[in-house]
N, C-alpha and C positions, 0 to 999 in steps of 0.2 A: 504494500500500500504506500502511495506517495502523497505527501501533503503539498499544499500550495507553496509553502516556503521551500520545501525540498525541490520542487519543480523549478522554481525561480533560481535557486542556487545551482541546479544542474545546468541551466542555460548559461548562467554567469561563468561557470567553470569552462564551458565550451568556448566562451568568448574571451577566456583568459583574464577574467575579472575576479576580484575578491568576493568571497561569499559574504552573506549578510545574516544578521540574527533575526531580522524581521523584514518583510517585503518592502515596507515603507522606509527603510533605513536611509536610503539615498534616492535621489531623483532618478538615477539610472535603474536601480533595482525596482522602483515603482513602475518605471516604463516597461521593464521586462515582465512585471506582474500583469500589465495590460496586455502584452503579447501572449502571455500564458492564457489569459481569459479569452482572447480572440481565437487562439488555437483550440481551446476547449470547445468553444461554440462550433467551430468548423468540424472538428472530429465528431461531435454529437450529431450534427446535421447530416453526416455522411452515411449513417447506418442506423438500424434499429437495435442499438446495443442492449443486450439483455439486462445489464446492470441498471439501466434507466427505466426498466419496466415497473409499473405499479398499477394498482387497481383502485379506481374511484367508484364507490358504490352509492347509488341513489336509492333511497327508500321513498316510494311515492305515498301520497295521501289522496284520498278520493276527491276528485274535482279539480286537482291542481295539475297543470301541464308544464309549467316552467320551473326548472330547478338549477341551482348553482353546482358547478363541478368543483367542489371545495378542494383546494390544494392543487388543482390542475394548471392554474394560470391560463395563458393564452397560446403558448408555443408548445403544443403537444401533438402526438400522432396517435391515431386510434388503431389498435390491433384488432379489437373485437368488442362488440356490444351485444349483450344478451338480456333477456328477461328470464332470470333464473327461477323465478317463481312459477312462470307458465311454461318453462323449458322451450323457449323459442329464441331465435336470433332476431335482433333489431336491425332494421334497414335504414341507412342514412339517406334521406331524401333532400332535394333542394329546398332552400328557404321559401321560394315562391310557391312550391307545391304545398308545403306546410301552411303557409299563409292562407291559401285557398281552403284547405281542409278546415281551418279554424274559423274562417269568416264567411264562407259561402254556405248558407243554410245553418241548420242546428248541428253543432259538432257532436259526434257520438262519444259516449262514455263506455269504455270497455277495456280490454287487455291492451296495454301499450305494445305497438309493433313497429313504430317508425320514430325516428328522431332527426332533429336538425339543430345546429348550433345557432344561437341568436343573442348577440351582445355579451356584456359582462356585468357582474354585480359590483357592489361597492368595494370589494376587495380585489377587483380586477381579475376574478376567476370567470372563466367562460360559463355562460348559461346554456342549458340544453332544453329544447321543447320536445315533449313526447306526444304521440298520437296513436290511437285514440286517447282521449283524455282519460287518465286512470280512474277506474271505478272502485278502487280499493287500494290495499297495500301490496306493492310489488317491489321486489329487489332487482335493481337494474345495475349490474356491475359493468363498468367500462374498463377494458384492459388498455392501458395507455403507455406510451413512451414519453416521459417528461424529462426535459433537460435539467441537469443539476443547476442550482442557483449560482449566480456569479460568485466566483471565489473572492473572499475578502479577508477571512481569518487565516493566519499563518498555519494553523493546525488542521484546517479542513482537508479531508482526504478526497482526492480526485477519483471520481467514479469510473470514467472511461479510461482506456489504457494510457497511462501517464507518459510512456515512452513516445507515443505519437504526439502528444501535446508538447513535450520538450523539443522534439525535432522540428515541429512546425514553428514554435516560438523562436527557436534558434535561427531558422531561415528568415523569419520576419526581422529579427534583430540584425542580421547581416545586411538586409536591405537598408535598414535605418542608418547603420554606421558606415556602410560601404565596404569594399573588399579590403582585407587586411592580411593577406598571405595565407589564410586558411582556406576552408571550403568557400566557394562562391555561393551567393544566395540561391542561384538557380540550381546548383548541384545539391545544396542542402534541401531545397524544396522537392527536387526529384527523388531524393532519398526518403523524404517524408511520405510522398505519394506511394512509393514502393512498399514502405513499411505499412502504410494504411491498407493497401491491397492485401498484404500478407495477413494482417490481423483480421480483416473482414472475412477473408477466405477461411481462416480457422474457425471464426465464430459461426459462419454460415453452415459449417458441417453439422452443427447442433440445431440450427433453426432453418430448415430448408425453405420456409415461406419467405425468408428474407435473403434470397440468393443473389440479388443484384444491388448495385450501389453506383453512385456517381461521385467520382473523386473531384473535390472542389478546392 
């Protein structure tokens, strides 16, 4: 397991810079911290990493069709959505279709079978609309891929493979400072992409539904 501080120091060592005791110790270490967060976001976006998987379960109440996805935020990917009470899969439909279901005629109250995302709540968590409008209590688990929060504490453990983040952050740092006799920024970035492909290929052997990715 690699912490935020350890990742920053790993990048600093590759740059032949002194290690720090906290990410904010110097203006340069703070900059490397920014690169580490940028790299983390890029790696997270590249694949459906199992370590980022979580389940947000909505428990319905009769007559209520809009619910908050508490803890999901806004940048997540849906792996699956089911009505575990009724043992059925939920279907994601367009907002316009849901809008017509709810506003053309009298909406039906029954077992929820469809969903769409619609806005955010006061905590900036995404809200989901269900249809038919629930006529009772149903358990609706959403299997999601949710990115880790921005790294800020030195001791925060990085979820996705830290080696990828360090290599990507290193390439970004080389671009910022210019060539200095070591790897060029393009060489470092190509190495990062190769490492990313290898890590994803390994993870994909366990999760065949996520067999493709786009290196960015």
